[in-house]
Backbone as CSV, one residue per row, in Angstrom:
resi,resn,N_x,N_y,N_z,CA_x,CA_y,CA_z,C_x,C_y,C_z
1,MET,-2.107,-5.144,-25.249,-3.702,-4.914,-25.117,-4.305,-3.581,-25.471
2,THR,-5.294,-4.108,-25.968,-6.118,-3.164,-26.470,-6.443,-1.393,-25.560
3,MET,-5.997,-0.437,-26.128,-6.605,0.662,-25.114,-7.874,1.473,-25.658
4,PRO,-8.719,1.271,-24.759,-9.835,2.306,-24.588,-9.478,3.923,-24.967
5,PRO,-10.312,4.778,-25.544,-10.027,5.999,-25.654,-10.266,6.878,-24.738
6,ALA,-9.265,7.845,-24.643,-9.286,8.891,-23.780,-10.604,9.362,-23.002
7,GLN,-10.548,9.303,-21.470,-11.805,9.576,-21.004,-12.095,10.793,-20.364
8,ALA,-11.181,11.115,-19.498,-10.825,12.485,-18.710,-9.218,12.579,-18.466
9,ALA,-8.994,13.893,-18.171,-7.957,14.027,-17.380,-6.909,13.717,-16.360
10,CYS,-5.758,13.007,-16.196,-5.766,12.729,-15.368,-4.848,13.511,-14.409
11,LYS,-5.541,13.445,-13.305,-4.873,14.688,-12.377,-4.645,14.070,-10.755
12,LEU,-4.580,12.741,-10.890,-3.884,11.932,-10.062,-3.592,10.729,-10.048
13,LEU,-1.814,10.338,-9.615,-1.136,9.362,-9.944,-1.182,8.528,-8.718
14,VAL,-1.746,7.312,-8.318,-1.427,6.698,-7.281,-0.283,5.672,-7.912
15,ILE,1.133,5.491,-7.188,1.881,4.249,-7.242,2.256,3.416,-6.328
16,ASP,2.006,1.979,-6.402,2.377,1.055,-5.202,4.073,1.222,-5.063
17,ILE,4.341,0.828,-4.357,5.915,0.767,-3.904,6.470,-0.401,-4.182
18,ASP,6.451,-1.438,-3.309,7.361,-2.733,-3.650,6.968,-3.591,-4.553
19,GLY,7.529,-3.751,-5.877,6.865,-4.294,-6.652,6.463,-3.749,-7.782
20,THR,6.589,-2.661,-7.341,5.727,-1.625,-8.433,6.812,-0.404,-8.726
21,LEU,7.254,0.620,-7.927,7.954,1.570,-8.163,9.723,1.139,-7.783
22,LEU,9.890,0.168,-6.959,11.179,-0.321,-6.517,11.441,-1.615,-7.432
23,THR,12.797,-1.740,-7.846,13.303,-2.468,-8.821,13.371,-3.887,-7.812
24,PRO,13.442,-5.265,-8.574,13.887,-6.446,-7.510,14.844,-5.854,-6.519
25,GLY,15.895,-5.200,-6.619,16.721,-4.891,-5.891,16.604,-3.765,-4.866
26,GLY,15.297,-3.483,-4.845,14.820,-2.213,-3.985,15.530,-1.047,-4.110
27,GLU,15.255,-0.452,-5.843,16.004,0.746,-6.175,14.869,1.723,-7.132
28,ILE,15.049,2.718,-7.324,14.242,3.630,-7.994,15.241,3.818,-9.125
29,THR,14.794,3.358,-10.334,15.588,3.749,-11.638,15.600,5.326,-11.655
30,GLU,16.673,5.651,-12.724,16.709,6.903,-13.414,15.460,7.166,-14.104
31,GLY,15.143,6.372,-14.914,13.901,6.371,-16.011,12.731,6.732,-15.142
32,THR,12.397,5.814,-13.749,11.111,6.097,-13.131,11.321,7.547,-12.412
33,ARG,12.645,8.131,-11.965,12.749,9.274,-11.388,12.125,10.129,-12.666
34,ALA,12.996,10.181,-13.270,12.258,11.130,-14.763,10.753,11.164,-14.804
35,ALA,10.610,9.942,-15.072,9.033,10.067,-15.287,8.123,10.517,-14.571
36,ILE,8.322,10.723,-13.062,7.628,10.762,-12.142,7.840,12.522,-12.186
37,ALA,8.994,12.879,-12.319,9.241,14.346,-12.321,8.369,14.950,-13.861
38,GLU,8.445,14.506,-14.798,7.699,14.822,-15.553,6.052,15.195,-15.974
39,ALA,5.595,13.985,-14.968,4.258,13.944,-14.454,3.773,15.080,-13.587
40,GLN,4.974,15.285,-12.577,4.527,16.419,-11.674,4.781,18.041,-12.389
41,ALA,5.712,17.678,-13.275,5.717,19.225,-14.054,4.426,19.112,-14.876
42,ALA,3.838,18.141,-15.606,2.567,18.207,-16.340,1.135,18.437,-15.630
43,GLY,1.079,18.877,-14.032,-0.074,19.078,-13.263,-0.256,18.063,-12.470
44,VAL,0.146,16.902,-12.486,-0.075,15.794,-11.933,0.237,15.381,-10.868
45,THR,-0.872,15.399,-9.477,-0.514,14.902,-8.346,0.127,13.445,-8.104
46,VAL,1.365,13.471,-7.560,1.636,11.654,-7.885,1.755,11.627,-5.985
47,THR,1.386,10.456,-5.733,1.278,9.774,-4.355,1.580,8.295,-4.453
48,LEU,1.946,7.826,-3.070,2.452,6.560,-3.287,1.125,5.892,-2.107
49,ALA,0.814,4.363,-2.596,-0.149,3.851,-1.541,0.463,2.574,-1.357
50,THR,0.914,1.794,-0.176,1.737,1.290,-0.026,1.082,0.332,1.794
51,ALA,1.740,-0.518,2.005,1.694,-1.506,3.001,2.616,-0.623,3.922
52,ARG,3.478,-0.298,3.650,4.250,0.228,4.567,3.884,1.478,5.490
53,ARG,4.907,1.762,6.503,4.614,2.618,7.374,4.879,4.404,6.937
54,TYR,4.759,5.381,7.950,5.055,6.626,7.246,6.739,6.788,7.126
55,GLY,7.495,6.087,8.429,8.837,6.383,8.300,9.650,6.067,7.410
56,ASN,9.286,4.796,6.811,10.122,4.188,5.023,9.008,4.538,3.903
57,THR,8.226,5.014,4.024,7.637,5.567,3.172,7.962,7.382,2.799
58,ALA,7.909,8.243,3.941,7.924,9.311,3.921,10.049,9.726,3.336
59,SER,10.581,8.557,3.330,12.148,8.777,2.953,12.208,8.698,1.402
60,ILE,11.368,7.770,0.845,10.949,7.654,-0.819,10.441,8.833,-1.431
61,ALA,9.232,9.427,-0.697,8.746,10.360,-1.035,9.937,11.563,-1.310
62,ARG,10.173,11.658,-0.271,11.080,13.030,-0.495,12.441,12.520,-1.557
63,GLU,13.125,11.163,-1.975,13.484,11.041,-2.779,13.277,11.622,-4.023
64,LEU,11.929,11.663,-4.265,11.027,11.915,-5.016,10.545,13.018,-5.326
65,ALA,10.604,13.821,-4.479,9.969,15.277,-4.024,8.744,15.543,-4.372
66,LEU,8.167,14.448,-3.578,6.640,14.245,-3.849,6.018,15.290,-2.741
67,ARG,4.668,15.721,-3.059,4.616,16.988,-2.078,3.010,16.568,-2.080
68,ALA,2.412,15.326,-1.481,0.875,14.775,-1.781,0.961,13.828,-0.562
69,PRO,-0.328,13.883,0.205,-0.753,12.955,1.309,-0.463,11.853,0.659
70,LEU,-0.012,10.677,1.722,0.610,9.404,1.536,-0.032,8.404,1.917
71,ILE,-0.550,6.791,1.544,-1.597,6.363,1.733,-0.674,5.201,2.297
72,LEU,-0.912,4.735,3.670,-0.334,3.845,3.945,-0.825,2.780,4.625
73,TYR,-0.187,1.867,5.742,-0.730,0.682,6.135,-1.676,-0.221,4.887
74,ASP,-1.550,-0.270,4.137,-2.677,-0.948,3.138,-3.966,-0.173,3.010
75,GLY,-3.835,1.396,3.540,-5.360,1.975,3.247,-6.282,2.355,4.542
76,ALA,-5.291,1.835,5.714,-5.872,2.228,6.723,-5.137,3.581,7.462
77,LEU,-4.609,4.595,6.391,-3.969,5.873,7.019,-3.435,6.592,5.850
78,ILE,-4.113,7.774,5.971,-3.325,9.020,4.769,-2.532,9.984,5.935
79,VAL,-1.364,10.174,5.413,-0.680,11.399,6.280,-0.367,12.446,5.190
80,GLU,-0.610,13.614,5.802,0.290,14.720,4.949,1.599,14.506,4.594
81,HIS,2.010,14.876,3.394,3.896,14.812,3.369,3.614,15.913,2.503
82,PRO,5.014,16.954,2.942,5.742,16.619,4.037,5.085,17.008,5.294
83,GLY,5.249,16.860,6.461,4.500,17.453,7.332,4.680,16.324,8.437
84,GLY,3.616,15.102,8.044,3.195,14.043,8.981,1.890,14.085,9.711
85,ARG,1.112,15.005,9.060,-0.169,15.120,10.112,-1.179,14.281,9.333
86,ILE,-1.695,13.629,10.327,-2.641,12.282,9.954,-4.323,13.186,9.381
87,LEU,-4.361,12.882,8.219,-5.596,13.507,7.658,-6.965,12.320,7.678
88,TYR,-6.390,10.991,7.570,-7.376,10.343,7.578,-7.081,9.003,8.367
89,SER,-7.956,8.048,8.851,-7.257,6.749,9.672,-8.861,5.842,9.684
90,ASN,-8.262,4.772,9.780,-9.554,3.758,9.797,-9.134,2.324,10.501
91,PRO,-8.850,2.334,11.705,-8.354,1.392,12.674,-9.547,0.219,12.792
92,LEU,-8.893,-0.798,13.240,-9.640,-1.832,13.588,-10.489,-1.387,14.869
93,PRO,-11.715,-1.982,14.999,-12.470,-2.036,16.382,-11.696,-2.771,17.324
94,THR,-11.924,-2.236,18.730,-11.106,-2.756,19.758,-11.465,-4.323,19.891
95,GLN,-12.618,-4.836,19.694,-13.129,-5.838,19.974,-12.683,-6.890,18.947
96,VAL,-12.357,-6.431,17.621,-11.554,-7.292,16.669,-10.524,-7.461,17.149
97,VAL,-9.507,-6.665,17.392,-8.067,-6.841,17.989,-7.958,-7.639,18.758
98,GLN,-8.803,-7.340,19.928,-8.675,-8.515,21.109,-8.652,-9.801,20.471
99,GLN,-10.023,-10.123,19.718,-10.225,-11.484,19.368,-9.046,-12.147,18.546
100,SER,-8.770,-11.353,17.525,-7.591,-11.559,16.862,-6.022,-12.092,17.607
101,ILE,-5.882,-11.156,18.470,-4.835,-11.515,19.057,-4.816,-12.507,20.235
102,ALA,-5.905,-12.850,20.328,-6.465,-14.020,21.282,-6.156,-15.157,20.662
103,LEU,-6.677,-15.295,18.692,-6.545,-16.233,18.230,-5.019,-16.336,17.840
104,PHE,-4.424,-15.678,17.875,-2.698,-15.475,16.975,-2.108,-16.210,18.793
105,LEU,-2.404,-15.928,19.784,-1.762,-16.402,20.534,-2.207,-17.898,21.065
106,ALA,-3.308,-18.189,20.904,-3.797,-19.672,21.215,-2.658,-20.364,19.897
107,GLU,-2.687,-20.077,18.950,-1.946,-20.738,18.052,-0.241,-20.695,18.069
108,GLY,0.031,-19.887,18.915,1.641,-19.993,19.413,1.888,-18.838,18.298
109,LEU,1.474,-17.712,17.814,1.995,-17.108,16.710,2.298,-15.665,17.342
110,GLN,3.297,-15.207,17.106,3.397,-13.490,17.619,2.560,-12.715,16.950
111,PRO,2.047,-11.983,17.548,1.210,-10.610,16.547,2.500,-9.808,16.457
112,VAL,1.920,-9.192,15.451,2.646,-7.846,15.080,1.751,-6.618,14.893
113,ILE,1.649,-5.969,16.142,0.728,-5.307,16.002,1.111,-3.846,15.873
114,GLN,0.199,-2.772,14.692,0.571,-1.701,14.224,-0.326,-0.624,14.478
115,PRO,-0.095,0.330,15.804,-0.936,1.013,16.354,-1.185,2.267,15.460
116,LEU,-2.310,3.051,15.949,-2.112,4.481,15.566,-1.246,5.273,16.409
117,THR,-0.192,5.667,16.026,0.340,6.811,16.880,0.570,8.186,16.011
118,ASN,1.789,8.716,16.461,2.090,9.920,15.399,2.807,9.553,14.984
119,PRO,2.584,9.626,13.280,3.716,9.181,12.351,4.801,9.667,12.363
120,LEU,5.090,10.577,12.851,6.675,10.549,13.312,7.623,10.105,14.113
121,HIS,6.335,9.412,14.786,7.328,8.457,16.166,6.601,6.986,16.131
122,GLU,6.562,6.507,15.217,6.140,5.261,15.022,6.219,4.201,15.768
123,GLU,5.495,3.118,16.346,5.839,1.797,17.155,5.209,0.698,16.425
124,VAL,5.916,0.053,16.826,5.421,-1.851,16.515,5.461,-2.241,17.620
125,TRP,4.026,-2.799,17.981,4.255,-3.704,19.418,4.262,-5.107,19.047
126,ILE,4.770,-6.056,20.105,4.886,-7.219,19.676,4.804,-8.489,21.429
127,GLY,4.434,-9.577,21.119,4.287,-10.175,22.454,5.847,-10.311,23.242
128,PRO,6.026,-11.073,23.799,6.878,-12.213,24.611,8.207,-12.593,23.781
129,ALA,8.986,-12.865,23.903,10.161,-13.456,23.317,10.012,-15.174,22.931
130,GLU,9.546,-15.704,23.844,9.238,-16.954,23.575,8.259,-17.114,22.568
131,LEU,7.182,-16.093,21.957,6.285,-16.312,20.699,7.565,-16.159,19.336
132,ASP,8.598,-15.516,19.409,9.448,-15.362,18.340,9.493,-16.585,17.369
133,SER,9.590,-16.267,16.086,10.024,-17.483,15.379,11.184,-16.989,14.200
134,SER,11.980,-17.738,13.704,12.760,-17.187,12.354,12.482,-16.259,11.271
135,TRP,10.902,-16.719,11.336,10.196,-16.062,10.274,10.241,-14.823,10.088
136,GLN,10.119,-14.244,11.721,10.006,-12.721,11.829,11.714,-12.002,11.688
137,GLN,12.288,-12.686,11.810,14.008,-12.211,11.862,14.135,-11.093,11.103
138,ILE,13.742,-10.913,9.295,14.168,-9.838,9.000,13.483,-8.657,9.208
139,TYR,12.074,-8.785,9.380,11.008,-7.457,10.192,11.681,-7.038,11.291
140,PHE,11.954,-7.863,12.155,12.496,-7.402,13.530,13.662,-6.801,13.463
141,THR,14.492,-7.007,12.266,15.808,-6.446,12.127,15.415,-4.781,11.683
142,VAL,15.001,-5.198,10.515,14.318,-3.739,9.826,13.799,-2.799,10.734
143,HIS,13.087,-3.146,11.606,12.018,-2.418,12.425,12.734,-2.565,13.716
144,ALA,13.798,-2.542,14.218,14.252,-2.966,15.526,14.406,-1.385,16.470
145,ALA,14.157,-0.307,15.609,13.959,0.667,16.751,12.542,0.940,17.222
146,GLU,11.882,0.461,16.346,10.231,1.004,16.401,9.529,-0.281,17.666
147,LEU,10.404,-1.518,17.676,9.605,-2.292,18.506,9.544,-2.206,20.024
148,ARG,8.480,-2.412,20.060,8.217,-2.602,21.827,7.379,-3.915,22.341
149,ARG,8.023,-4.533,23.186,7.612,-5.526,23.492,6.665,-5.523,24.674
150,LEU,5.433,-5.870,24.785,4.298,-6.090,25.848,4.225,-7.827,26.078
151,PRO,3.520,-7.559,27.563,3.702,-8.787,28.191,2.441,-9.761,27.723
152,ARG,2.231,-10.584,27.755,1.011,-11.704,27.199,-0.275,-10.853,27.817
153,GLU,-0.456,-10.648,28.935,-1.850,-10.190,29.831,-1.981,-8.562,29.143
154,ARG,-0.883,-7.847,28.769,-1.375,-6.626,28.352,-2.090,-6.670,26.865
155,LEU,-1.383,-7.693,25.823,-1.643,-8.079,24.562,-3.570,-8.585,24.664
156,LEU,-3.927,-9.016,25.385,-5.239,-9.244,25.140,-6.024,-8.280,26.270
157,THR,-5.596,-7.115,26.434,-6.523,-5.964,27.019,-6.183,-4.735,26.199
158,LEU,-5.353,-4.459,25.107,-5.574,-3.598,24.439,-6.491,-2.846,24.194
159,ASP,-6.227,-1.211,24.434,-7.925,-0.664,23.961,-7.320,0.507,23.265
160,LYS,-5.681,0.534,22.783,-5.600,1.853,21.967,-5.982,1.523,20.430
161,PRO,-6.065,2.326,19.587,-6.826,2.338,18.310,-5.422,1.474,17.642
162,VAL,-5.660,0.274,16.692,-4.807,-0.469,16.160,-5.285,-0.299,14.621
163,LEU,-4.208,0.249,13.882,-4.346,0.269,12.587,-4.338,-1.294,11.582
164,ARG,-3.330,-1.941,11.975,-3.438,-3.464,11.379,-2.459,-4.423,12.345
165,LEU,-2.786,-5.664,12.267,-2.448,-6.698,12.752,-2.044,-7.687,11.937
166,VAL,-0.950,-8.029,12.141,0.078,-8.834,11.156,0.797,-10.252,12.099
167,ALA,0.808,-11.301,11.087,1.239,-12.557,11.692,2.175,-13.161,10.275
168,LEU,3.542,-13.035,10.725,5.008,-13.570,9.975,5.207,-14.644,10.230
169,GLU,4.703,-15.670,9.241,5.191,-17.201,9.486,5.508,-18.002,8.484
170,ALA,5.841,-19.231,8.537,5.484,-20.236,7.490,3.883,-20.022,6.763
171,PRO,4.161,-20.007,5.345,2.664,-19.607,4.999,1.819,-20.645,5.143
172,GLU,2.241,-22.281,5.346,1.311,-23.552,5.191,0.656,-22.976,6.486
173,ARG,1.492,-22.635,7.668,0.838,-22.500,8.642,0.009,-21.348,9.045
174,LEU,-0.052,-20.381,8.208,-0.663,-19.385,8.039,-2.060,-19.384,7.439
175,ARG,-1.822,-20.611,6.461,-3.327,-20.924,5.377,-4.261,-21.721,6.600
176,LEU,-3.827,-22.177,7.550,-4.632,-23.013,8.518,-5.321,-22.267,9.233
177,LEU,-4.746,-20.806,9.408,-5.666,-20.145,10.282,-6.387,-18.926,9.705
178,VAL,-6.763,-19.356,8.196,-7.421,-18.531,7.537,-9.168,-18.724,7.841
179,PRO,-9.668,-19.945,7.986,-10.927,-19.874,8.059,-11.121,-19.370,9.748
180,ALA,-10.419,-18.937,10.774,-10.870,-18.632,11.892,-10.895,-17.029,11.815
181,VAL,-9.908,-16.638,10.555,-9.396,-15.326,10.265,-10.894,-14.501,9.613
182,ALA,-11.104,-15.399,8.856,-12.264,-15.178,8.064,-13.801,-14.943,8.614
183,ALA,-14.107,-15.824,9.536,-14.851,-15.860,11.119,-15.183,-14.086,11.485
184,LEU,-14.132,-13.449,11.315,-13.801,-12.521,12.229,-14.440,-11.180,11.292
185,ASP,-15.039,-10.084,12.239,-15.643,-9.016,11.350,-13.973,-8.343,10.881
186,CYS,-13.693,-8.349,10.196,-12.491,-7.827,9.147,-12.013,-8.076,7.877
187,SER,-11.590,-7.299,7.354,-10.694,-7.666,6.047,-9.535,-8.509,6.365
188,TRP,-8.843,-9.241,5.356,-7.944,-9.917,5.478,-7.039,-10.207,4.160
189,LEU,-5.748,-10.182,4.132,-4.865,-10.798,3.128,-3.917,-11.328,3.646
190,LEU,-3.838,-12.606,3.058,-2.689,-13.516,2.846,-1.661,-13.558,1.985
191,LEU,-0.654,-13.086,1.771,0.692,-13.195,1.023,1.528,-14.627,0.939
192,GLU,1.678,-15.639,0.291,2.501,-16.574,0.489,3.869,-16.170,0.727
193,ARG,4.386,-15.093,-0.006,5.770,-14.922,0.468,5.706,-12.838,0.189
194,GLY,5.531,-12.592,0.926,5.652,-11.245,1.531,6.954,-10.156,1.223
195,ASN,7.287,-8.877,1.442,8.305,-8.235,1.476,9.271,-8.575,2.409
196,TYR,9.258,-9.711,3.474,10.174,-9.862,4.579,10.534,-11.392,4.204
197,GLN,10.282,-12.127,3.032,10.711,-13.290,3.052,9.999,-14.351,3.749
198,CYS,8.634,-14.119,3.982,7.728,-14.899,4.810,6.576,-15.102,4.627
199,GLY,5.454,-15.709,4.937,4.199,-15.718,4.730,3.498,-14.598,5.524
200,GLU,2.832,-13.720,4.998,2.102,-12.472,5.659,0.846,-12.553,6.131
201,LEU,0.031,-12.764,6.777,-1.129,-12.470,7.098,-1.609,-11.274,7.823
202,SER,-2.284,-10.303,7.012,-2.847,-9.057,7.447,-4.186,-8.809,7.856
203,LEU,-4.391,-8.400,8.940,-5.849,-7.923,9.304,-6.025,-6.527,9.374
204,LEU,-7.256,-6.093,8.469,-7.428,-4.230,8.530,-8.949,-4.461,8.948
205,ARG,-9.397,-3.282,9.014,-11.028,-3.079,9.345,-12.088,-3.485,8.279
206,ALA,-12.930,-3.901,8.631,-13.568,-4.478,7.453,-13.652,-3.686,6.369
207,GLY,-13.639,-3.821,5.213,-14.062,-3.135,4.065,-12.953,-2.145,3.909
208,CYS,-11.763,-1.984,4.707,-10.847,-1.036,4.314,-9.681,-1.682,3.581
209,SER,-9.023,-1.048,2.581,-8.148,-1.196,1.513,-7.852,-0.214,0.728
210,LYS,-6.667,-0.189,-0.279,-6.109,1.184,-0.569,-7.168,1.081,-1.402
211,ALA,-7.906,0.962,-1.994,-8.934,1.397,-2.760,-9.784,2.318,-1.999
212,THR,-10.287,2.153,-0.598,-11.165,3.150,0.116,-10.214,4.242,0.351
213,ALA,-9.037,4.093,0.709,-8.220,5.105,1.066,-7.962,6.254,-0.163
214,VAL,-7.570,5.489,-1.408,-7.889,6.244,-2.311,-8.837,6.966,-2.840
215,ALA,-9.861,6.695,-2.686,-11.434,7.071,-2.750,-11.251,8.303,-1.772
216,ALA,-10.921,8.218,-0.326,-11.105,9.165,0.438,-9.792,10.619,0.020
217,LEU,-8.920,10.015,-0.447,-7.773,10.858,-0.853,-8.548,11.827,-1.653
218,ALA,-8.759,10.918,-3.300,-9.770,11.833,-4.101,-10.391,12.889,-3.697
219,GLU,-11.235,12.703,-2.417,-12.301,13.200,-2.181,-11.537,14.512,-1.488
220,LEU,-10.636,14.149,-0.466,-10.168,15.400,-0.179,-9.534,16.296,-1.176
221,LEU,-9.011,16.014,-2.007,-8.304,16.850,-3.275,-9.220,17.193,-4.325
222,HIS,-10.541,16.585,-4.237,-11.342,17.473,-5.003,-11.213,16.558,-6.492
223,ILE,-10.946,15.509,-6.542,-10.587,14.680,-7.596,-11.429,13.641,-8.127
224,PRO,-12.380,13.762,-9.286,-13.092,12.381,-9.170,-12.253,11.112,-9.975
225,LEU,-12.638,9.893,-9.317,-11.884,9.027,-9.564,-11.748,8.820,-10.810
226,THR,-12.422,9.103,-11.938,-12.560,8.584,-13.056,-10.985,9.510,-13.585
227,GLU,-10.789,10.408,-12.472,-9.512,11.236,-13.331,-8.192,10.613,-12.335
228,VAL,-8.419,9.433,-12.089,-7.168,8.990,-11.132,-6.571,7.655,-11.433
229,MET,-5.243,7.565,-11.755,-4.485,6.673,-12.420,-3.975,5.431,-11.412
230,ALA,-3.385,4.453,-11.173,-2.706,3.888,-10.153,-2.298,3.103,-11.068
231,ILE,-1.054,2.522,-10.372,0.056,1.304,-10.587,0.051,0.589,-9.712
232,GLY,-0.194,-0.953,-9.617,0.163,-1.800,-8.807,0.481,-3.007,-9.179
233,ASP,0.851,-4.238,-8.269,1.480,-5.493,-8.432,1.042,-6.556,-7.844
234,ASN,0.392,-6.165,-7.025,0.167,-7.390,-5.997,-1.595,-7.806,-5.376
235,GLU,-1.894,-8.632,-4.571,-3.251,-8.856,-4.404,-3.778,-7.714,-3.841
236,ASN,-3.065,-6.990,-3.041,-3.667,-5.733,-1.967,-3.680,-4.204,-2.984
237,ASP,-3.286,-4.451,-4.209,-3.626,-3.317,-5.256,-4.917,-3.702,-6.211
238,ILE,-5.511,-4.896,-6.146,-6.531,-5.160,-7.080,-7.581,-4.209,-6.932
239,ALA,-8.420,-3.997,-5.833,-9.453,-3.208,-5.301,-9.116,-1.806,-5.880
240,MET,-7.864,-1.601,-5.652,-7.567,-0.229,-6.102,-7.598,0.165,-7.577
241,LEU,-6.600,-0.848,-8.218,-6.903,-0.604,-9.924,-8.216,-1.067,-10.473
242,SER,-9.395,-1.836,-9.591,-10.796,-2.037,-10.307,-11.218,-0.457,-10.063
243,LEU,-10.908,0.227,-9.064,-11.795,1.515,-8.499,-11.688,2.538,-9.494
244,VAL,-9.948,3.144,-9.844,-10.044,3.865,-10.474,-10.438,4.137,-12.210
245,GLY,-10.387,5.225,-12.407,-10.222,5.741,-13.975,-9.571,4.522,-14.612
246,PHE,-8.448,4.777,-14.593,-7.356,4.054,-15.536,-6.499,2.968,-14.168
247,GLY,-6.767,1.740,-14.198,-5.598,0.957,-13.007,-4.788,0.159,-14.184
248,ILE,-3.354,0.003,-13.669,-2.461,-0.181,-14.436,-1.652,-1.400,-13.714
249,ALA,-1.366,-2.724,-14.212,-0.785,-3.565,-13.390,0.704,-4.187,-14.417
250,MET,1.509,-4.084,-13.395,2.511,-4.540,-13.647,2.973,-5.837,-14.317
251,GLY,3.918,-5.897,-15.380,4.090,-7.149,-16.129,4.303,-8.325,-15.372
252,GLN,5.271,-8.361,-14.091,5.025,-9.299,-13.235,4.357,-9.721,-12.577
253,ALA,2.893,-9.464,-12.120,1.436,-9.339,-11.477,1.209,-10.813,-12.338
254,SER,0.383,-10.942,-10.980,-0.353,-12.202,-11.314,-1.518,-11.812,-12.437
255,ALA,-2.436,-12.872,-12.892,-3.457,-12.886,-13.657,-4.526,-12.217,-12.837
256,ALA,-4.747,-12.510,-11.314,-5.670,-12.016,-10.723,-5.459,-10.418,-10.925
257,VAL,-4.316,-9.880,-10.618,-4.002,-8.457,-10.606,-4.246,-8.074,-12.090
258,LYS,-3.750,-8.400,-13.353,-3.639,-8.018,-14.523,-5.400,-7.702,-14.838
259,GLN,-5.968,-9.013,-14.498,-7.293,-9.190,-14.983,-7.804,-7.913,-14.346
260,ALA,-7.500,-6.919,-13.147,-8.301,-6.026,-12.689,-8.111,-4.630,-13.275
261,ALA,-6.985,-4.842,-13.930,-6.163,-3.550,-14.490,-6.901,-3.170,-15.903
262,ARG,-6.987,-1.934,-16.641,-7.217,-1.726,-17.625,-5.956,-1.634,-18.466
263,ALA,-4.725,-1.776,-18.545,-3.697,-1.939,-19.207,-2.312,-2.336,-18.320
264,ILE,-1.628,-3.240,-18.961,-0.602,-3.770,-18.483,0.806,-2.994,-19.098
265,THR,1.679,-2.746,-17.960,3.036,-2.098,-18.248,4.320,-3.288,-18.283
266,THR,5.295,-2.705,-18.239,6.354,-3.802,-18.026,6.647,-4.143,-16.600
267,SER,7.517,-4.873,-16.647,7.756,-5.487,-14.885,8.699,-4.236,-14.600
268,ASN,8.794,-4.628,-13.193,9.513,-3.880,-12.166,10.972,-3.866,-12.380
269,SER,11.433,-4.823,-13.214,13.219,-4.900,-13.680,12.862,-4.296,-14.885
270,GLU,11.990,-3.596,-15.743,11.800,-3.053,-16.673,11.521,-2.046,-16.925
271,ASP,11.387,-0.774,-15.943,11.083,0.350,-15.963,9.780,0.255,-16.210
272,GLY,8.780,-0.558,-15.376,7.332,-0.509,-15.681,6.681,0.800,-15.199
273,VAL,7.060,1.468,-13.979,6.437,2.370,-13.795,6.792,3.515,-14.832
274,ALA,8.302,3.873,-15.210,8.337,4.913,-16.352,7.592,4.806,-17.575
275,TYR,7.628,3.379,-18.175,7.074,2.635,-19.160,5.167,3.148,-19.274
276,ALA,4.674,3.072,-17.750,3.085,3.080,-17.637,3.135,4.912,-18.057
277,ILE,3.964,5.590,-17.311,3.903,7.055,-17.390,4.040,7.543,-18.623
278,GLU,4.798,7.153,-19.266,5.468,7.466,-20.430,4.233,7.353,-21.599
279,HIS,3.615,6.252,-21.877,3.009,5.706,-22.427,1.668,5.887,-22.476
280,TYR,0.876,5.788,-20.764,-0.364,5.852,-20.828,-0.725,7.149,-20.249
281,LEU,-0.318,7.973,-19.673,-0.222,9.318,-19.366,0.731,10.311,-19.756
282,LEU,1.950,10.270,-20.129,2.602,11.669,-20.751,2.330,11.548,-22.484
283,ARG,2.187,10.456,-22.950,2.134,10.632,-24.784,0.930,11.426,-25.018
284,ALA,-0.342,10.720,-24.284,-1.490,11.485,-24.466,-1.526,12.615,-24.134
285,ALA,-0.796,13.268,-23.275,-0.748,14.842,-22.876,-0.199,15.488,-23.693
286,ARG,0.887,15.006,-24.521,1.647,15.560,-25.582,0.839,15.376,-27.039
287,THR,0.219,14.980,-26.887,-0.751,14.899,-28.473,-2.103,15.511,-28.298
288,SER,-2.641,15.652,-27.195,-3.527,16.443,-26.738,-4.048,17.504,-27.605
289,ASP,-5.084,17.799,-28.165,-5.499,18.680,-28.796,-5.821,20.327,-28.059
290,SER,-5.789,19.701,-26.631,-6.113,20.735,-25.609,-5.015,22.283,-25.906
291,ASN,-5.542,23.079,-25.446,-4.575,24.353,-25.665,-3.629,24.614,-24.712
292,SER,-4.129,23.725,-23.471,-3.061,24.051,-22.020,-2.189,22.949,-22.309
293,ARG,-0.699,23.531,-21.932,0.511,22.571,-22.443,0.299,21.429,-20.917
294,ARG,-0.362,22.174,-20.276,-0.401,21.173,-18.743,-1.656,20.090,-18.493
295,ARG,-1.981,20.104,-19.229,-3.098,18.848,-19.428,-1.962,17.960,-19.504
296,SER,-2.929,16.339,-18.555,-2.370,15.135,-18.884,-3.717,14.527,-19.215
297,THR,-3.841,13.512,-19.825,-4.904,12.699,-20.107,-4.482,11.024,-19.489
298,CYS,-5.915,10.412,-19.007,-5.722,9.235,-18.545,-6.058,8.452,-20.043
299,LEU,-5.065,7.965,-20.719,-5.676,7.280,-21.502,-6.298,5.802,-21.823
């Protein structure tokens, strides 16, 4: 891919986790660890933008020695790290939550409700066991400690802030639900095969995305978007890659994701994040004519 000339110093690097930072086996390679550490040493603030919660994101941030706010729930929440203080939230309107849950229940789907709670003590609300299916088995196993079952009547009268509402089911069943979901006042994303080996239909506040959270974080840090680099692989990364000064798509990403990016790195089985940092950020810093040795450049 032909690279445009350098435009601005890169001060913020935003990295997606699943399919980007992590290998297909769910690991962080030594090359990626070293590249992130070198970017931080060069004065770049490095953070994560993910569909995950704080609990299973903070552990990765600690592993990488990151000290920056984390973008969570596909952009619905920004949490200070370390510390766990909420800096920004963008929950669904109560009416949309109630309409969405009623729709899920009418279709016999188990709603997976992710409320706005203390990030250090997160909960996931679900309905009665008769709504369970084998498609949710992996998710329920991974998040067993956070699960809280609510009776059907309580689900229909929720009045507490909800960050995201999810259905985990067979992709073909979720596709049938899309027209009804699209009629609601919300943003939505359907993944044919998500992180839990099933279809994932996620509902967020209208306009909410990783991109809106990146913009909010950049404003909090007083960093222009032209000085932000982002790396991602999935459809929920497209808006973020399009927004920032330099968006990088992973090598295994879909054509739509690659089209939104300014550059394409190698895949997550080939140290794609390390390659991106080395070739599109650190190499420019080393060859820069700047007198400052701590200046990096969004190539």
